[in-house]
Each structure stands twice: as structure tokens, then as C-alpha cells.
C-alpha positions as CSV (number, residue, x, y, z in Angstrom):
1,M,-9.2,15.2,2.3
2,R,-11.5,15.5,5.4
3,F,-11.1,11.9,6.4
4,S,-7.4,12.2,6.9
5,I,-7.7,15.4,9.0
6,L,-10.1,13.7,11.3
7,V,-7.7,10.9,11.8
8,F,-4.8,13.2,12.8
9,I,-7.0,15.1,15.2
10,G,-8.6,12.1,16.8
11,F,-5.5,10.0,17.3
12,T,-3.6,10.5,20.6
13,L,-0.7,8.4,21.9
14,T,-0.9,6.6,25.2
15,S,1.8,4.8,27.1
16,N,0.3,1.4,26.2
17,A,-0.9,2.0,22.6
18,Q,1.9,3.2,20.5
19,F,0.1,3.4,17.2
20,D,-3.5,3.6,15.9
21,P,-6.1,1.1,17.1
22,P,-8.0,-1.7,15.3
23,G,-10.3,-1.1,12.3
24,G,-13.6,0.6,13.2
25,E,-12.3,2.3,16.4
26,T,-11.9,6.0,16.8
27,G,-8.5,7.1,15.4
28,S,-8.0,4.0,13.4
29,I,-6.1,4.6,10.1
30,S,-8.3,2.3,8.2
31,I,-11.3,2.3,5.9
32,R,-14.3,-0.1,5.6
33,K,-14.7,-2.0,2.3
34,D,-17.9,-0.2,1.5
35,D,-16.8,3.3,2.4
36,P,-17.9,5.9,-0.2
37,S,-14.4,7.3,-0.2
38,I,-13.2,4.3,-2.3
39,S,-12.8,5.4,-5.9
40,A,-11.3,2.3,-7.6
41,W,-10.0,-1.2,-7.1
42,A,-6.9,-2.9,-8.6
43,T,-7.4,-4.1,-12.1
44,D,-4.4,-6.3,-12.5
45,A,-2.3,-8.5,-10.2
46,T,0.8,-10.6,-10.5
47,I,1.4,-13.1,-7.7
48,T,4.7,-14.7,-6.9
49,K,4.1,-17.3,-4.1
50,G,6.6,-18.2,-1.5
51,Y,6.8,-21.6,0.2
52,M,4.3,-22.7,2.9
53,Q,7.2,-22.7,5.3
54,I,10.4,-21.0,4.4
55,S,12.5,-23.4,6.5
56,D,11.1,-26.5,4.6
57,S,10.6,-26.1,0.9
58,T,9.5,-29.7,0.6
59,L,6.1,-28.7,1.8
60,G,5.5,-26.8,-1.4
61,K,3.7,-23.6,-1.9
62,P,0.1,-22.5,-0.8
63,T,-2.6,-23.3,-3.3
64,I,-5.3,-20.9,-2.1
65,G,-6.1,-18.2,-4.7
66,S,-4.5,-16.9,-7.9
67,D,-3.8,-13.6,-9.6
68,S,-7.5,-12.9,-10.2
69,S,-8.3,-13.3,-6.5
70,A,-6.6,-9.9,-5.8
71,I,-8.5,-8.0,-8.5
72,G,-11.6,-6.0,-7.9
73,E,-13.6,-5.4,-4.7
74,M,-13.0,-7.0,-1.3
75,D,-15.2,-10.1,-1.5
76,G,-13.6,-12.7,0.8
77,N,-11.9,-14.4,-2.2
78,V,-8.2,-14.2,-1.2
79,V,-4.8,-15.3,-2.5
80,S,-2.3,-16.7,0.0
81,L,1.2,-15.4,-0.7
82,G,3.2,-18.0,1.4
83,D,6.4,-17.1,3.3
84,G,8.0,-14.1,1.7
85,G,5.7,-14.2,-1.4
86,N,4.6,-11.0,-3.1
87,A,1.8,-9.4,-5.1
88,V,2.2,-6.6,-7.6
89,L,-1.0,-4.5,-8.2
90,T,-1.9,-1.9,-10.9
91,F,-4.9,0.2,-11.6
92,G,-4.8,0.7,-15.4
93,N,-3.7,4.3,-15.0
94,P,-1.0,6.1,-13.0
95,V,-2.0,7.1,-9.5
96,I,-1.2,10.6,-8.3
97,N,-0.4,11.6,-4.7
98,R,-3.2,13.8,-3.4
99,V,-4.0,15.3,0.0
100,G,-4.7,12.6,2.6
101,Y,-4.5,8.8,2.3
102,D,-4.1,7.4,-1.2
103,F,-4.8,3.6,-1.1
104,A,-5.9,0.8,1.2
105,V,-4.9,-2.8,1.5
106,F,-7.5,-5.4,2.6
107,E,-6.5,-8.8,4.3
108,N,-8.7,-11.3,6.0
109,G,-7.5,-10.9,9.6
110,F,-10.2,-11.3,12.2
111,K,-11.2,-10.5,15.8
112,V,-11.5,-13.2,18.4
113,G,-13.1,-11.9,21.6
114,L,-11.0,-8.9,22.4
115,S,-7.9,-10.1,20.5
116,Y,-6.9,-10.1,16.8
117,Y,-5.4,-12.7,14.5
118,L,-3.4,-10.8,11.9
119,E,-1.0,-11.6,9.1
120,L,1.2,-8.8,7.8
121,A,2.9,-7.6,4.7
122,H,5.4,-4.9,3.7
123,V,4.1,-2.3,1.4
124,E,6.2,-0.8,-1.5
125,V,5.4,1.5,-4.4
126,S,7.1,2.2,-7.7
127,K,6.8,4.2,-10.9
128,D,8.6,1.8,-13.2
129,G,8.0,-1.6,-11.7
130,V,11.7,-2.1,-11.1
131,N,12.7,0.4,-8.4
132,Y,10.5,0.2,-5.3
133,T,10.2,2.4,-2.2
134,R,9.1,0.7,1.0
135,F,6.8,2.4,3.5
136,P,8.7,2.6,6.8
137,S,7.1,0.0,9.1
138,E,7.3,-0.5,12.9
139,S,6.6,-3.6,15.0
140,L,6.6,-3.4,18.7
141,T,5.3,-7.0,19.2
142,D,7.2,-8.9,21.9
143,T,9.8,-11.2,20.3
144,S,10.7,-13.1,23.4
145,Y,8.3,-15.8,22.2
146,Q,7.1,-17.0,18.8
147,T,3.6,-15.9,17.8
148,N,1.9,-19.0,16.4
149,N,-1.5,-19.9,14.9
150,F,-3.2,-19.9,18.2
151,S,-1.9,-16.6,19.5
152,Y,-2.7,-13.0,18.6
153,T,-1.2,-9.7,17.6
154,K,-2.0,-6.2,19.0
155,P,-2.8,-3.8,16.2
156,E,-1.6,-0.9,18.4
157,E,1.9,-2.3,18.2
158,I,2.0,-2.2,14.4
159,R,2.5,0.7,12.0
160,N,2.7,0.8,8.2
161,L,2.2,-2.9,7.6
162,A,-0.7,-4.2,5.5
163,G,-2.9,-6.5,7.5
164,K,-2.7,-4.6,10.8
165,H,-6.5,-4.0,10.5
166,Q,-9.0,-6.8,10.6
167,A,-11.5,-7.5,7.9
168,P,-13.6,-5.8,6.6
169,Y,-11.2,-2.9,7.1
170,G,-8.3,-1.9,4.9
171,S,-5.1,-0.3,6.2
172,L,-4.5,3.1,4.7
173,F,-1.3,4.5,3.1
174,D,-0.2,8.0,2.1
175,L,2.2,8.4,-0.8
176,S,3.5,11.6,0.9
177,E,5.2,9.5,3.5
178,V,7.5,8.1,0.9
179,N,7.8,11.3,-1.2
180,M,6.2,9.8,-4.3
181,D,4.1,12.1,-6.5
182,T,3.0,9.4,-8.9
183,I,3.1,5.6,-8.9
184,N,2.1,2.8,-11.2
185,Y,2.7,-0.2,-9.0
186,I,2.0,-1.3,-5.5
187,R,3.9,-4.4,-4.2
188,L,3.0,-6.3,-1.1
189,I,5.6,-8.7,0.4
190,D,4.6,-11.3,3.0
191,V,6.2,-10.8,6.4
192,V,8.0,-14.0,7.4
193,G,7.0,-13.8,11.1
194,S,9.7,-16.1,12.5
195,V,11.7,-14.7,15.4
196,N,14.6,-16.8,14.1
197,D,17.2,-14.4,12.7
198,S,17.8,-16.8,9.8
199,F,14.3,-16.4,8.4
200,G,12.5,-13.5,10.1
201,S,11.5,-10.2,8.4
202,R,12.5,-6.8,10.0
203,D,10.8,-3.5,10.3
204,S,12.4,-0.1,9.3
205,K,14.1,0.1,12.7
206,G,15.8,-3.3,12.2
207,R,13.5,-5.1,14.7
208,I,12.2,-8.6,14.0
209,I,8.5,-8.7,13.1
210,N,6.7,-11.4,15.1
211,D,3.5,-12.7,13.4
212,P,2.0,-16.2,13.1
213,Y,4.8,-18.8,12.2
214,P,5.0,-21.4,11.1
215,S,1.8,-21.8,9.0
216,P,2.4,-24.8,6.8
217,F,-1.1,-24.8,5.3
218,E,-2.6,-24.2,1.8
219,S,-3.4,-20.7,3.1
220,S,0.1,-19.9,4.3
221,G,1.2,-16.3,4.6
222,F,-0.5,-13.0,3.9
223,D,-4.0,-13.5,2.5
224,L,-4.6,-10.7,0.1
225,D,-8.2,-9.8,-0.7
226,A,-8.1,-6.4,-2.4
227,V,-6.3,-3.1,-2.9
228,A,-8.4,0.1,-3.3
229,L,-7.7,3.7,-4.2
230,V,-9.5,6.1,-1.9
231,D,-10.7,9.7,-2.4
232,G,-7.5,11.5,-2.3
233,A,-5.9,9.4,-5.0
234,F,-6.7,10.6,-8.5
235,L,-6.4,8.5,-11.6
236,L,-4.7,10.5,-14.3
237,K,-7.2,9.9,-17.0
238,E,-7.1,12.3,-19.9
239,E,-10.7,13.5,-19.5
240,H,-10.0,14.5,-15.9
241,Q,-7.0,16.8,-16.6
242,L,-7.1,20.5,-16.9
243,K,-4.8,21.7,-19.7
244,G,-2.7,24.8,-20.2
245,I,-2.0,25.4,-16.5
246,R,1.5,26.3,-15.1
247,I,2.4,26.9,-11.5
248,Y,6.0,27.8,-10.7
249,P,8.5,27.7,-9.2
250,T,8.0,24.2,-7.7
251,K,10.8,24.9,-5.2
252,L,10.7,28.4,-3.6
253,G,12.0,30.2,-0.6
254,I,9.9,31.6,2.3
255,G,8.3,34.9,1.2
256,E,8.9,34.2,-2.5
257,E,5.8,34.7,-4.7
258,L,4.2,31.7,-6.4
259,Q,3.3,32.3,-10.1
260,F,0.3,31.1,-12.0
261,V,-0.5,30.8,-15.7
262,G,-3.8,29.7,-17.2
263,I,-6.0,29.7,-14.0
264,E,-7.6,32.2,-11.6
265,K,-6.8,32.0,-7.9
266,Q,-10.3,31.3,-6.8
267,F,-10.1,27.8,-8.3
268,I,-7.0,26.9,-6.3
269,S,-6.9,25.1,-3.0
270,I,-3.6,24.7,-1.0
271,Y,-3.0,22.0,1.6
272,N,-0.1,21.5,4.0
273,S,1.5,18.2,4.8
274,L,-1.1,17.5,7.5
275,G,-3.9,17.8,5.0
276,Q,-5.1,21.1,6.4
277,K,-6.5,23.6,3.8
278,L,-4.9,27.0,3.9
279,Y,-6.7,30.3,3.4
280,I,-6.1,32.1,0.1
281,N,-6.9,35.8,-0.4
282,P,-7.7,36.0,-4.2
283,H,-6.6,39.7,-4.2
284,D,-3.1,39.0,-2.7
285,S,0.0,37.3,-4.0
286,I,0.6,33.8,-2.7
287,T,3.7,33.4,-0.5
288,F,4.6,31.0,2.3
289,S,5.8,31.8,5.8
290,Q,6.7,28.2,6.7
291,S,9.0,25.7,5.0
292,G,7.6,22.3,4.1
293,F,5.7,20.4,1.3
294,Y,2.4,21.7,0.0
295,T,-0.1,20.4,-2.5
296,L,-2.0,22.8,-4.8
297,I,-5.2,21.4,-6.3
298,V,-7.0,23.3,-9.2
299,E,-10.6,22.2,-9.8
300,K,-12.8,23.7,-12.5
301,N,-15.7,22.3,-14.5
302,G,-15.2,18.8,-13.1
303,K,-11.5,18.6,-14.0
304,S,-8.4,18.9,-11.9
305,F,-4.7,19.9,-12.0
306,I,-2.4,19.0,-9.1
307,Q,1.0,20.4,-8.3
308,K,3.3,19.6,-5.4
309,I,5.7,22.4,-4.2
310,C,8.5,22.6,-1.7
311,V,9.1,25.7,0.4
312,Y,12.6,26.0,2.0
């Protein structure tokens, strides 16, 4: 997917900015709500709200939004999850991992001058709706003080948390990062931003995640607007599938020849884990000189077949 390659090339680390910048800036791993790469929006949502303030359940739960608020396009109609609340999204069909980023999550964070007010959520995916895999997140936000409702968060200090990009941009996620070929469910879990060990959420490195807390309001917690599939995620609808194709072995050694049944080589594209397309000579056998994960995409007459392979 061309978009993802541009992101990898354009993004450089500096001593002050650890991760990608805010939505709309060069190198940002985000997408606008009206980007033509968006191919579908969530069709079903189940919301389980947490309390307005996890340390005081007597305040009740947020009232803003319902299940239907998270369905369809980003439109400013949000559902507030509350502290530690969650949302489970589906698309009506399984979603397959293709080259590049696969989906985007939209929240209603905003820019104030040169600063950003952001509320964050963990992102998890699942095939069966029971066993979930979480995207490895990182938060470098200073935890020596508590971020409150009048302070801000630097997007450059956040990675792999939904909500790190302000509206109308959605944060992008790639299923390859969690080694998932196909998913049916996306789950978002509100980050409890307290720096108190008794309540606070942690990133994949075990660090406390500092975001606005407490927020004992009707709009408490992560405000989910929408979840979109982007071009690079393919809905496995029957009419889109090429039949009778076999590519094997799916695990092969360096120099071992890849075999094909039911398709000619000129219809095959091969991408490495960085989203770079590899050259194929249709007159030669296909072998690999470097280990790693590769994606083979067969496209013919408007239909597709996708196969992931591992070279060791």
C-alpha cells in the first residue's frame, strides 16, 4: 500500500520526538476521516461503560452516546466509555491483514494553540471475540505530575494508543504488528490515566500512562467516534475471492522454491514486511534470499487472493 511506504520513508526520529507527530503533519501515522483510502466503517458495536471516576463509583457512569454512536462514518456523534470502559467493533465480514495499515480509530481529541487535548485507549483484536491480542503501546508522557482536564498531551510521546491523533484524524494500526492474518473483532479499552498505581493503566513496557484524570463528567473517558477499514484491509466477501489457487509451502527456507497452482506469475505481487513491492521475473522460479514475513497478493479480473508466507 503506497500510503504506508510513504509513512516509513518520511518518518525520522529526533531526540525530542520519539514517535510520529500529530494528525496532518508529515510522517504522521494517521488518516483523515474523508481520505479515499477508507473502504468501510464499523457496522456493529457493543459498548460496556466504566464509571465516570474509577475511584468513586457513586458518581455513576457517563451518559454520552450509545452502541449506535460508534457505527458508521466519523460524524462527531461519540460514545464516552468511562474509566476502563470498552467498545467491541465488527464489520459484518472477516478482515484480512494486507500490506500496510489495516484500520483506523477516530476519537474527538482537539488542538488548542500548539498543544493537544487527547484521551487514549488500548487497541486489541481477535478472531473469536474471546481471545484478544493487544497492540504493544508506549507512553513517554511525564508521570511526575497528573495530567488533568486543563493540561495537554504530546502526540510524539505516544505510540499504538487510539486517540493519539486529534480529530478529524484517525490513528492507524497494522495487523502485521500483532501477527494476525484475519480478525473479526476490534476492542478498544479506555486508558485510566491516573498516575496512582492503584488505578492507572500501563503501556507494554510497564509504564504508567498519564492522560486526563479525573474526568467525572457525562463524557468521561475515551470518546469513540468511529472505526474504519483502510485500503490495505480486504473484506473477505465471496464475490471478491479468487478460487482454485494454491501457493505453497507457507513456511520455506532461504533459496527454497515457492510453488503455485491455478495462477500465472504475472498476476502475483509480493511485498516485504515494510510494504515494499519486490520484483518478480515471470520467467524465473520464485525464491527468497532474506528471512522474514512476506505477503503475496494475486489480483485478476477484479478479484483477489492473499497468502502470507514465512521465510526462515
